[in-house]
C-alpha positions as CSV (number, residue, x, y, z in Angstrom):
1,X,39.7,59.3,-33.3
2,X,37.1,57.9,-30.8
3,X,34.8,55.2,-32.3
4,X,31.0,55.6,-32.2
5,X,30.7,52.6,-30.0
6,X,33.2,53.8,-27.3
7,X,31.9,54.4,-23.8
8,X,31.0,58.0,-23.0
9,X,33.6,58.2,-20.2
10,X,36.3,57.1,-22.5
11,X,35.3,59.7,-25.2
12,X,35.5,62.5,-22.6
13,X,39.0,61.4,-21.5
14,X,40.3,61.2,-25.1
15,X,38.9,64.6,-26.0
16,X,40.3,66.3,-22.8
17,X,43.8,65.0,-23.2
18,X,43.8,65.6,-27.0
19,X,43.0,69.3,-26.3
20,X,45.9,69.5,-23.8
21,X,48.4,68.0,-26.2
22,X,47.3,70.2,-29.0
23,X,47.7,73.4,-26.8
24,X,51.5,73.8,-27.0
25,X,51.8,77.1,-28.8
26,X,53.7,75.2,-31.6
27,X,56.5,74.3,-29.2
28,X,58.0,70.9,-28.8
29,X,57.1,68.8,-25.6
30,X,60.0,67.7,-23.4
31,X,60.3,64.1,-22.3
32,X,59.1,65.0,-18.8
33,X,56.2,66.9,-20.1
34,X,55.2,64.0,-22.3
35,X,55.5,61.5,-19.4
36,X,53.3,63.8,-17.2
37,X,50.7,63.9,-19.9
38,X,50.7,60.1,-20.3
39,X,50.6,59.6,-16.6
40,X,47.6,61.9,-16.4
41,X,45.9,59.8,-19.1
42,X,46.5,56.6,-17.1
43,X,45.3,58.2,-13.8
44,X,42.2,59.5,-15.5
45,X,41.5,56.1,-17.1
46,X,42.1,54.2,-13.9
47,X,39.8,56.6,-12.0
48,X,37.1,56.1,-14.6
49,X,37.5,52.3,-14.5
50,X,37.4,52.3,-10.6
51,X,34.3,54.4,-10.6
52,X,32.6,51.9,-13.1
53,X,33.7,48.9,-11.0
54,X,32.5,50.5,-7.8
55,X,29.1,51.3,-9.4
56,X,28.9,47.6,-10.6
57,X,29.8,46.3,-7.2
58,X,27.2,48.6,-5.6
59,X,24.5,47.3,-8.0
60,X,25.6,43.7,-7.4
61,X,25.6,44.1,-3.7
62,X,22.1,45.7,-3.7
63,X,20.8,42.9,-5.9
64,X,22.6,40.2,-3.8
65,X,21.2,41.7,-0.5
66,X,17.6,42.3,-1.7
67,X,17.3,39.0,-3.8
68,X,14.5,36.6,-2.5
69,X,16.8,33.9,-3.8
70,X,19.2,32.5,-1.3
71,X,22.8,33.0,-2.5
72,X,26.1,31.8,-1.1
73,X,29.5,32.9,-2.6
74,X,32.4,30.5,-2.0
75,X,36.1,30.5,-2.6
76,X,37.7,28.1,-5.0
77,X,37.9,25.5,-2.3
78,X,34.1,25.6,-1.8
79,X,34.2,27.4,1.5
80,X,31.4,30.0,2.0
81,X,32.8,33.6,2.1
82,X,29.5,35.4,1.9
83,X,25.8,34.5,2.2
84,X,22.8,36.7,1.8
85,X,19.9,37.3,4.2
86,X,17.5,35.2,2.1
87,X,19.7,32.1,2.4
88,X,20.1,32.7,6.2
89,X,16.3,33.0,6.6
90,X,15.6,29.9,4.6
91,X,18.1,27.8,6.6
92,X,17.4,29.4,9.9
93,X,20.9,30.8,10.4
94,X,22.4,34.2,10.7
95,X,24.5,35.0,7.7
96,X,27.6,35.3,9.8
97,X,27.1,31.7,10.9
98,X,27.2,30.5,7.3
99,X,30.5,32.0,6.5
100,X,33.4,29.5,6.7
101,X,31.1,26.5,6.2
102,X,31.7,24.1,3.3
103,X,29.1,24.4,0.5
104,X,28.6,20.7,0.3
105,X,28.1,20.6,4.1
106,X,24.7,22.4,3.6
107,X,23.2,19.1,2.5
108,X,20.9,17.4,5.0
109,X,21.8,13.8,4.3
110,X,24.6,11.9,2.7
111,X,22.6,11.7,-0.6
112,X,22.1,15.5,-0.5
113,X,25.8,16.2,0.3
114,X,26.9,14.0,-2.6
115,X,24.6,15.8,-4.9
116,X,26.2,19.1,-4.0
117,X,29.7,17.7,-4.4
118,X,28.8,16.3,-7.8
119,X,27.5,19.8,-8.7
120,X,30.7,21.5,-7.6
121,X,32.7,19.0,-9.7
122,X,30.6,19.7,-12.8
123,X,31.0,23.5,-12.6
124,X,34.6,23.7,-11.4
125,X,35.6,25.6,-14.6
126,X,34.4,29.0,-15.7
127,X,32.0,28.8,-18.6
128,X,30.6,25.4,-17.4
129,X,26.8,24.9,-17.7
130,X,25.0,25.6,-14.4
131,X,24.1,22.5,-12.3
132,X,20.5,22.2,-11.1
133,X,19.1,19.7,-8.7
134,X,16.4,19.3,-6.0
135,X,18.0,18.4,-2.6
136,X,17.3,18.7,1.0
137,X,19.4,21.3,2.8
138,X,20.1,21.2,6.6
139,X,17.9,23.6,8.6
140,X,19.0,25.0,11.9
141,X,16.2,23.0,13.6
142,X,18.0,19.8,12.5
143,X,15.4,19.0,9.8
144,X,15.7,18.8,6.1
145,X,14.1,21.5,3.9
146,X,13.6,20.9,0.2
147,X,15.3,23.3,-2.2
148,X,15.8,23.7,-5.9
149,X,19.5,24.6,-6.1
150,X,21.6,26.1,-8.9
151,X,25.4,25.9,-8.8
152,X,27.5,28.1,-11.1
153,X,30.9,29.8,-11.1
154,X,31.9,33.4,-11.2
155,X,35.2,34.5,-12.8
156,X,38.0,35.5,-10.3
157,X,40.3,38.4,-10.2
158,X,43.0,36.6,-12.1
159,X,43.0,34.5,-15.2
160,X,41.7,31.0,-14.7
161,X,40.3,31.7,-11.3
162,X,36.7,30.6,-10.6
163,X,34.5,31.0,-7.6
164,X,31.5,28.8,-6.9
165,X,28.1,30.4,-6.3
166,X,25.1,28.6,-4.9
167,X,21.5,29.9,-5.5
168,X,18.6,28.4,-3.6
169,X,14.9,28.4,-4.2
170,X,12.3,27.2,-1.6
171,X,10.8,23.9,-3.0
172,X,9.0,22.7,0.0
173,X,5.5,23.5,-1.3
174,X,6.2,22.3,-4.8
175,X,7.8,19.1,-3.5
176,X,4.9,18.5,-1.0
177,X,2.4,19.0,-3.8
178,X,4.2,16.7,-6.1
179,X,4.6,14.1,-3.3
180,X,0.9,14.4,-2.6
181,X,0.0,13.9,-6.2
182,X,2.4,11.0,-6.5
183,X,1.0,9.4,-3.4
184,X,-2.6,9.8,-4.7
185,X,-1.6,8.2,-8.0
186,X,-0.3,5.0,-6.3
187,X,-2.5,4.8,-3.2
188,X,-6.1,4.1,-2.5
189,X,-7.7,7.3,-1.3
190,X,-10.1,5.6,1.1
191,X,-7.8,3.2,3.0
192,X,-4.3,4.7,2.3
193,X,-3.2,1.2,1.0
194,X,-1.4,0.8,-2.3
195,X,-3.7,0.8,-5.2
196,X,-3.9,-1.8,-8.0
197,X,-1.5,0.1,-10.3
198,X,1.3,0.3,-7.7
199,X,0.6,-3.3,-6.6
200,X,1.0,-4.6,-10.2
201,X,4.2,-2.6,-10.7
202,X,5.8,-3.8,-7.5
203,X,4.7,-7.4,-8.2
204,X,6.5,-7.3,-11.5
205,X,9.6,-5.9,-9.8
206,X,9.4,-8.6,-7.1
207,X,9.6,-11.3,-9.8
208,X,12.4,-9.6,-11.8
209,X,15.6,-11.4,-12.8
210,X,17.4,-10.4,-9.6
211,X,14.7,-11.7,-7.3
212,X,15.6,-14.5,-4.9
213,X,14.0,-16.8,-2.4
214,X,10.2,-17.1,-2.1
215,X,7.1,-15.0,-2.8
216,X,3.6,-15.3,-1.4
217,X,0.4,-13.7,-2.7
218,X,-2.7,-13.6,-0.7
219,X,-6.1,-12.5,-2.2
220,X,-8.7,-11.5,0.4
221,X,-12.3,-10.8,-0.4
222,X,-14.9,-9.6,2.2
223,X,-17.8,-12.0,2.3
224,X,-21.2,-10.3,1.8
225,X,-19.9,-6.8,2.0
226,X,-22.9,-5.7,-0.1
227,X,-25.1,-6.4,2.9
228,X,-23.2,-3.8,4.9
229,X,-23.2,-1.2,2.2
230,X,-26.9,-1.7,1.3
231,X,-28.1,-2.2,4.8
232,X,-26.2,0.4,6.7
233,X,-25.2,2.8,3.9
234,X,-22.0,3.5,2.0
235,X,-20.7,5.8,4.7
236,X,-20.6,2.9,7.2
237,X,-19.2,0.7,4.5
238,X,-16.3,3.1,4.0
239,X,-15.5,3.1,7.7
240,X,-15.5,-0.7,7.7
241,X,-13.1,-0.8,4.8
242,X,-10.7,1.6,6.6
243,X,-10.9,-0.6,9.8
244,X,-10.2,-3.7,7.6
245,X,-7.1,-2.0,6.1
246,X,-5.8,-1.1,9.6
247,X,-6.2,-4.7,10.8
248,X,-4.4,-6.0,7.8
249,X,-1.5,-3.6,8.5
250,X,-1.4,-4.8,12.1
251,X,-1.3,-8.5,11.1
252,X,1.1,-8.5,8.1
253,X,4.3,-6.9,9.4
254,X,7.0,-9.4,8.4
255,X,8.5,-10.5,5.1
256,X,8.5,-7.0,3.5
257,X,4.7,-6.8,3.2
258,X,2.9,-4.9,0.5
259,X,-0.8,-4.5,1.2
260,X,-3.1,-3.2,-1.5
261,X,-6.8,-2.6,-2.1
262,X,-7.5,-3.9,-5.5
263,X,-11.3,-3.4,-5.8
264,X,-14.3,-2.4,-3.7
265,X,-13.9,-5.1,-1.1
266,X,-11.0,-7.0,-2.5
267,X,-7.5,-6.8,-1.0
268,X,-4.1,-8.3,-1.7
269,X,-1.0,-9.0,0.3
270,X,2.4,-9.6,-1.2
271,X,5.2,-11.2,1.0
272,X,8.8,-11.6,0.0
273,X,11.9,-13.3,1.3
274,X,12.6,-16.6,3.0
275,X,9.2,-17.9,4.0
276,X,7.2,-21.1,4.1
277,X,3.6,-21.9,3.3
278,X,2.9,-22.6,7.0
279,X,4.2,-19.1,8.0
280,X,1.9,-17.5,5.4
281,X,-1.1,-19.6,6.4
282,X,-0.6,-18.7,10.1
283,X,-0.6,-15.0,9.2
284,X,-3.7,-15.3,7.0
285,X,-5.6,-17.3,9.7
286,X,-4.7,-14.6,12.2
287,X,-6.0,-11.9,9.8
288,X,-9.3,-13.8,9.3
289,X,-9.7,-14.2,13.0
290,X,-9.0,-10.4,13.5
291,X,-11.6,-9.5,10.9
292,X,-14.2,-11.6,12.6
293,X,-14.0,-9.4,15.7
294,X,-16.9,-7.0,15.7
295,X,-16.3,-3.4,14.8
296,X,-18.4,-0.8,16.6
297,X,-19.3,2.0,14.3
298,X,-22.2,4.4,14.7
299,X,-23.9,2.2,17.4
300,X,-23.5,-0.8,15.1
301,X,-21.5,-3.9,16.1
302,X,-20.4,-5.1,12.7
303,X,-18.7,-8.4,12.1
304,X,-17.2,-9.4,8.8
305,X,-15.7,-12.5,7.4
306,X,-13.3,-12.9,4.6
307,X,-12.2,-15.6,2.2
308,X,-8.6,-15.9,1.2
309,X,-6.7,-17.5,-1.6
310,X,-3.0,-18.2,-1.0
311,X,-0.1,-18.9,-3.3
312,X,3.5,-19.6,-2.0
313,X,6.2,-20.4,-4.5
314,X,9.8,-19.7,-5.5
315,X,10.2,-16.5,-7.4
316,X,11.6,-18.4,-10.4
317,X,8.5,-20.5,-10.9
318,X,6.6,-18.2,-13.2
319,X,5.6,-14.7,-14.1
320,X,3.1,-12.2,-12.5
321,X,0.2,-13.5,-14.7
322,X,0.6,-17.1,-13.3
323,X,0.8,-15.9,-9.8
324,X,-2.3,-13.7,-10.0
325,X,-4.3,-16.4,-11.7
326,X,-3.3,-19.0,-9.1
327,X,-4.3,-16.6,-6.2
328,X,-7.6,-15.9,-7.9
329,X,-8.4,-19.6,-8.4
330,X,-7.5,-20.3,-4.8
331,X,-9.9,-17.5,-3.7
332,X,-12.7,-18.8,-5.8
333,X,-12.2,-22.3,-4.3
334,X,-12.3,-20.8,-0.8
335,X,-15.6,-19.1,-1.6
336,X,-17.1,-22.2,-3.3
337,X,-16.2,-24.2,-0.2
338,X,-18.4,-22.0,2.0
339,X,-16.5,-18.7,2.5
340,X,-15.0,-17.4,5.7
341,X,-11.9,-19.6,5.2
342,X,-8.6,-19.7,3.3
343,X,-7.5,-22.1,0.5
344,X,-3.9,-22.8,-0.5
345,X,-3.3,-23.1,-4.2
346,X,-3.0,-26.7,-5.3
347,X,-1.4,-27.4,-8.7
348,X,-3.2,-30.7,-9.1
349,X,-6.6,-29.1,-8.5
350,X,-5.5,-26.3,-10.9
351,X,-4.9,-28.8,-13.7
352,X,-8.4,-30.2,-13.2
353,X,-9.9,-26.7,-13.0
354,X,-8.1,-25.8,-16.2
355,X,-9.8,-28.7,-17.9
356,X,-13.2,-27.7,-16.5
357,X,-12.9,-24.1,-17.5
358,X,-11.8,-25.2,-20.9
359,X,-15.1,-27.0,-21.2
360,X,-16.9,-24.0,-20.0
361,X,-15.3,-21.9,-22.7
362,X,-16.2,-24.4,-25.4
363,X,-19.9,-24.6,-24.7
364,X,-20.9,-21.8,-27.2
365,X,-19.0,-23.4,-30.0
366,X,-20.3,-26.9,-29.2
367,X,-23.9,-25.6,-29.3
368,X,-23.3,-23.9,-32.6
369,X,-21.6,-27.0,-34.1
370,X,-24.3,-29.5,-33.1
371,X,-22.4,-31.3,-30.4
372,X,-25.3,-31.3,-28.0
373,X,-28.2,-33.8,-28.3
374,X,-31.3,-34.8,-26.4
375,X,-31.4,-37.9,-24.3
376,X,-34.6,-39.3,-22.9
377,X,-35.8,-41.2,-19.9
378,X,-39.3,-42.8,-20.5
379,X,-41.7,-42.9,-17.6
380,X,-43.8,-46.1,-17.8
381,X,-47.3,-46.5,-16.4
382,X,-47.3,-49.1,-13.7
383,X,-50.5,-51.0,-14.4
384,X,-52.1,-53.5,-16.7
385,X,-52.7,-50.9,-19.4
386,X,-49.0,-50.1,-19.6
387,X,-48.0,-47.3,-21.9
388,X,-45.8,-44.2,-21.5
389,X,-47.0,-41.5,-19.2
390,X,-44.2,-39.1,-20.1
391,X,-40.7,-38.8,-21.5
392,X,-38.1,-36.8,-19.6
393,X,-35.8,-34.9,-21.9
394,X,-32.3,-33.8,-21.0
395,X,-29.0,-32.7,-22.6
396,X,-25.9,-34.6,-23.3
397,X,-22.7,-33.2,-24.8
398,X,-20.8,-35.4,-27.3
399,X,-17.4,-33.9,-26.8
400,X,-14.8,-34.8,-29.5
401,X,-12.1,-35.4,-26.9
402,X,-13.9,-36.3,-23.6
403,X,-16.7,-38.3,-25.0
404,X,-20.3,-38.2,-23.7
405,X,-20.8,-35.6,-20.9
406,X,-23.9,-35.4,-18.7
407,X,-25.6,-32.2,-17.8
408,X,-24.2,-32.2,-14.3
409,X,-20.8,-31.8,-15.8
410,X,-21.5,-28.7,-18.0
411,X,-24.5,-26.9,-16.5
412,X,-22.4,-25.4,-13.6
413,X,-19.9,-24.2,-16.2
414,X,-22.7,-22.8,-18.3
415,X,-23.8,-20.8,-15.2
416,X,-20.3,-19.3,-14.9
417,X,-20.0,-18.5,-18.6
418,X,-23.6,-17.2,-19.0
419,X,-24.5,-20.0,-21.5
420,X,-27.3,-21.6,-19.4
421,X,-30.1,-19.6,-21.0
422,X,-29.0,-20.5,-24.5
423,X,-28.7,-24.2,-23.6
424,X,-32.1,-24.1,-21.9
425,X,-33.8,-22.5,-25.0
426,X,-32.2,-25.2,-27.2
427,X,-33.5,-27.9,-24.8
428,X,-37.0,-26.4,-24.9
429,X,-37.0,-26.0,-28.7
430,X,-35.8,-29.5,-29.5
431,X,-37.9,-31.2,-26.8
432,X,-41.1,-29.6,-28.0
433,X,-40.3,-30.4,-31.6
434,X,-39.9,-34.0,-30.6
435,X,-43.2,-34.0,-28.7
436,X,-44.9,-32.5,-31.8
437,X,-43.5,-35.3,-33.9
438,X,-44.8,-37.9,-31.5
439,X,-48.2,-36.3,-31.4
440,X,-48.4,-36.2,-35.2
441,X,-47.6,-39.9,-35.3
442,X,-49.5,-41.3,-32.3
443,X,-52.1,-38.8,-31.5
444,X,-53.5,-38.9,-27.9
445,X,-51.3,-42.0,-27.2
446,X,-48.2,-39.9,-27.4
447,X,-46.5,-39.3,-24.1
448,X,-46.1,-35.8,-22.5
449,X,-42.6,-34.2,-22.6
450,X,-41.1,-33.5,-19.2
451,X,-38.3,-30.9,-18.9
452,X,-36.3,-29.8,-15.8
453,X,-35.5,-26.2,-16.5
454,X,-32.0,-25.0,-15.5
455,X,-32.2,-22.5,-12.6
456,X,-31.0,-19.5,-14.7
457,X,-33.6,-20.2,-17.4
458,X,-36.4,-20.6,-14.8
459,X,-35.9,-17.0,-13.8
460,X,-35.3,-15.6,-17.3
461,X,-37.9,-12.9,-17.9
462,X,-38.4,-14.1,-21.5
463,X,-39.1,-17.7,-20.5
464,X,-42.9,-17.5,-20.6
465,X,-43.0,-15.8,-23.9
466,X,-40.5,-18.3,-25.4
467,X,-42.6,-21.3,-24.2
468,X,-45.8,-19.8,-25.6
469,X,-44.2,-19.1,-28.9
470,X,-42.8,-22.7,-29.2
471,X,-46.2,-24.2,-28.3
472,X,-47.8,-22.2,-31.0
473,X,-45.1,-23.0,-33.5
474,X,-45.5,-26.7,-33.0
475,X,-49.3,-26.7,-32.5
476,X,-48.9,-28.4,-29.2
477,X,-51.4,-28.1,-26.3
478,X,-49.8,-26.7,-23.2
479,X,-50.9,-29.8,-21.4
480,X,-48.3,-31.8,-23.4
481,X,-45.5,-30.0,-21.4
482,X,-44.5,-31.0,-17.9
483,X,-42.1,-28.8,-16.0
484,X,-40.2,-30.6,-13.2
485,X,-38.8,-28.7,-10.2
486,X,-37.7,-29.4,-6.6
487,X,-37.9,-27.7,-3.2
488,X,-34.4,-26.1,-3.3
489,X,-35.4,-24.4,-6.6
490,X,-38.6,-23.1,-5.1
491,X,-36.8,-21.6,-2.1
492,X,-35.1,-18.9,-4.1
493,X,-35.5,-15.7,-1.9
494,X,-37.1,-13.6,-4.7
495,X,-39.6,-16.2,-5.7
496,X,-38.9,-15.9,-9.4
497,X,-38.8,-19.6,-10.2
498,X,-42.2,-20.1,-8.6
499,X,-43.6,-17.1,-10.4
500,X,-42.5,-18.4,-13.8
501,X,-43.8,-21.9,-13.2
502,X,-47.1,-20.5,-11.9
503,X,-47.6,-18.4,-15.1
504,X,-46.8,-21.5,-17.2
505,X,-49.2,-23.7,-15.3
506,X,-51.9,-21.0,-15.9
507,X,-51.2,-21.5,-19.6
508,X,-51.9,-25.2,-19.1
509,X,-48.5,-26.7,-18.5
510,X,-48.2,-29.3,-15.7
511,X,-45.9,-28.7,-12.7
512,X,-44.1,-31.7,-11.4
513,X,-42.5,-31.6,-7.9
514,X,-39.6,-34.0,-7.0
515,X,-40.2,-35.2,-3.4
516,X,-37.6,-36.7,-1.1
517,X,-39.8,-36.7,2.1
518,X,-42.8,-35.3,3.8
519,X,-41.4,-31.8,4.1
520,X,-41.2,-31.4,0.3
521,X,-44.8,-32.7,0.0
522,X,-46.1,-30.2,2.5
523,X,-44.7,-27.3,0.4
524,X,-47.7,-27.8,-2.0
525,X,-50.5,-26.8,0.4
526,X,-48.4,-24.4,2.4
527,X,-47.4,-22.3,-0.7
528,X,-50.4,-23.1,-2.8
529,X,-48.4,-24.7,-5.5
530,X,-50.2,-25.6,-8.7
531,X,-48.7,-29.1,-8.8
532,X,-50.4,-32.0,-10.6
533,X,-47.8,-34.7,-10.3
534,X,-45.1,-35.6,-7.7
535,X,-42.1,-37.8,-8.3
536,X,-40.7,-39.8,-5.4
537,X,-37.0,-39.8,-5.6
538,X,-33.7,-40.2,-3.7
539,X,-33.8,-42.0,-0.3
540,X,-37.6,-42.7,-0.5
541,X,-37.1,-44.9,-3.5
542,X,-33.6,-46.2,-2.6
543,X,-34.9,-47.6,0.7
544,X,-37.3,-49.9,-1.3
545,X,-34.6,-52.1,-2.6
546,X,-34.5,-55.9,-2.7
547,X,-35.5,-56.3,1.0
548,X,-37.3,-53.2,2.0
549,X,-37.8,-52.7,5.7
550,X,-41.2,-52.0,7.3
551,X,-40.3,-48.4,8.1
552,X,-39.5,-47.7,4.5
553,X,-42.8,-49.2,3.3
554,X,-44.7,-47.3,6.0
555,X,-43.0,-44.1,4.9
556,X,-44.0,-44.8,1.3
557,X,-47.6,-45.4,2.3
558,X,-47.7,-42.1,4.3
559,X,-46.5,-40.1,1.3
560,X,-48.9,-41.8,-1.1
561,X,-51.8,-41.3,1.2
562,X,-51.0,-37.6,1.7
563,X,-50.6,-37.2,-2.1
564,X,-54.0,-38.6,-2.7
565,X,-55.5,-36.3,-0.1
566,X,-54.0,-33.4,-2.2
567,X,-55.3,-35.0,-5.4
568,X,-51.8,-35.6,-6.8
569,X,-50.6,-38.3,-9.2
570,X,-47.6,-40.1,-7.8
571,X,-44.6,-41.3,-9.9
572,X,-41.1,-42.6,-8.9
573,X,-37.6,-42.0,-10.2
574,X,-34.6,-44.2,-10.0
575,X,-36.4,-47.5,-10.0
576,X,-33.8,-50.2,-10.6
577,X,-35.8,-53.5,-10.9
578,X,-39.2,-54.7,-12.0
579,X,-39.7,-56.1,-8.5
580,X,-39.1,-52.6,-7.0
581,X,-41.5,-51.2,-9.7
582,X,-44.2,-53.8,-8.7
583,X,-43.8,-52.9,-5.0
584,X,-44.3,-49.3,-5.8
585,X,-47.4,-50.1,-7.9
586,X,-48.9,-52.1,-5.1
587,X,-48.6,-49.1,-2.8
588,X,-50.2,-46.6,-5.1
589,X,-47.4,-45.3,-7.4
590,X,-48.8,-45.1,-10.9
591,X,-45.7,-44.5,-13.0
592,X,-41.9,-44.9,-12.8
593,X,-38.7,-44.4,-14.6
594,X,-35.2,-45.7,-14.1
595,X,-32.9,-48.6,-15.1
596,X,-35.8,-51.1,-14.9
597,X,-36.9,-49.6,-18.3
598,X,-33.7,-47.9,-19.5
599,X,-31.1,-45.5,-18.1
600,X,-31.4,-43.3,-21.1
601,X,-32.4,-43.4,-24.7
602,X,-31.5,-41.6,-27.9
603,X,-34.1,-40.1,-30.2
604,X,-34.4,-43.2,-32.3
605,X,-34.6,-45.5,-29.3
606,X,-37.3,-43.5,-27.6
607,X,-39.2,-43.4,-30.9
608,X,-39.1,-47.2,-30.9
609,X,-40.3,-47.3,-27.2
610,X,-43.2,-45.0,-27.9
611,X,-44.1,-47.1,-30.9
612,X,-44.0,-50.3,-28.9
613,X,-45.9,-48.9,-25.9
614,X,-48.5,-47.1,-28.0
615,X,-49.1,-50.3,-29.9
């Protein structure tokens, strides 16, 4: 009996031949008759199977021919026996030209051919998982074309036989898009150079366990690039950066260079291999020279300069962090030395810098823990009445390891770390508190307090309010405060120092100007400075040593005469001996400070001095 799941064609065959066998009129079939019947069954079944196979082949051929996927059928040895039109069109060949070629030979390069061979090895048995890969196939125009390939096998016409089949999809657009995205993710979009992410990744690889020989890192920073951007516009600035990138590519061509843009106007160059410091310095100097050549953009002849920090060392001498830090320190040193030059990393200087930067990092904690103190320089009146005209207050740091540090050692570091304003406010608060204590004890005989404001504090927008609040807190008249400055401080381009000092003098504070020559003195009338006192200092006073020359004395007289014309009181700083102090008094200087009194005094010592002079 036919089963319900049997194919319709088989059911018809069984029913037809069953009817014929049953129609024998009750007679017995002979052997020949039976053989004829069985042969008929076999012929009918074979015809049915042949028709089904032909139909399947026609369907496969139609699909194979019309498929947009490129397909190549091969024999067990991997030789192409048939290829469809889609594959021919993709590779630029007629399908007849593909017959007889080796499947692996369709690869464009050795790497691609090996990928195809590996795929054939993986799918050499029927039932194996398909092999998928992206490779370049050889186009008739002798170029590579990207394809996503699938290799599989079809069963053969005998048991165990397997025939490879290659299916190909065009991957050029996808690959191009992926490459574009990959390129954008690791390159700077403006200059086309590597970006910071790629640079750091390759730097780590260059210092890996297998690395050999030497490595050089160059940090380049464009000096004053903000002037170009702000003066000519960001569009011109972008063009300048692209020109800079091109010039760097032209200069750094040896030792496997990696050139990257790390920030707005910051670049880095990594060199690897057998190299010396002199070779690297030569290339860097050439790059700096090339960058100085004017660039003509939008009718502007633009010249730029760059500063460079250079590190050259064996690859085994440290990790990426050490190398980056060394290059950055060398760059900072080049900029501090005047810009437009290169600086080679020096381990000895680095050790000293580490100590300095350690101090800078400790300023905040030292201030909080009371390690700073006031030191004083009394200014004595040069005359029979004597007395103290003023007391200069400054800061010293009692460092637990390095001992007593003067302000010249830590104020520059405070500028770097942003602690200058805090230090300045502490100086103001403690100084005015001391002045209030002197006034309470000695009344009008108490000296003024004189403070030299750190540059950052002098331009702090909250300075005036802070000074006024402190004067009110300690019930001090503003005239008890003297503020000392010098001509370099007054030359700040925005005039903020002068503006702050002017407001404070309007409140009643006294401005004191340090003078080293006639040019400083003439600033007062030329800029309308509200100066009450000048302090002669530096070469003016130094020239009046044990045996002063006539020219030095004449210069002193000129300054004092001009100061009197401007209604100024004249003092002197750095006076070493009583003889020098007497000479200054004879020529019109009314007060002085320096070693002839004391180099510096603590709080208790200055209290004793004030007590003695007031008495």
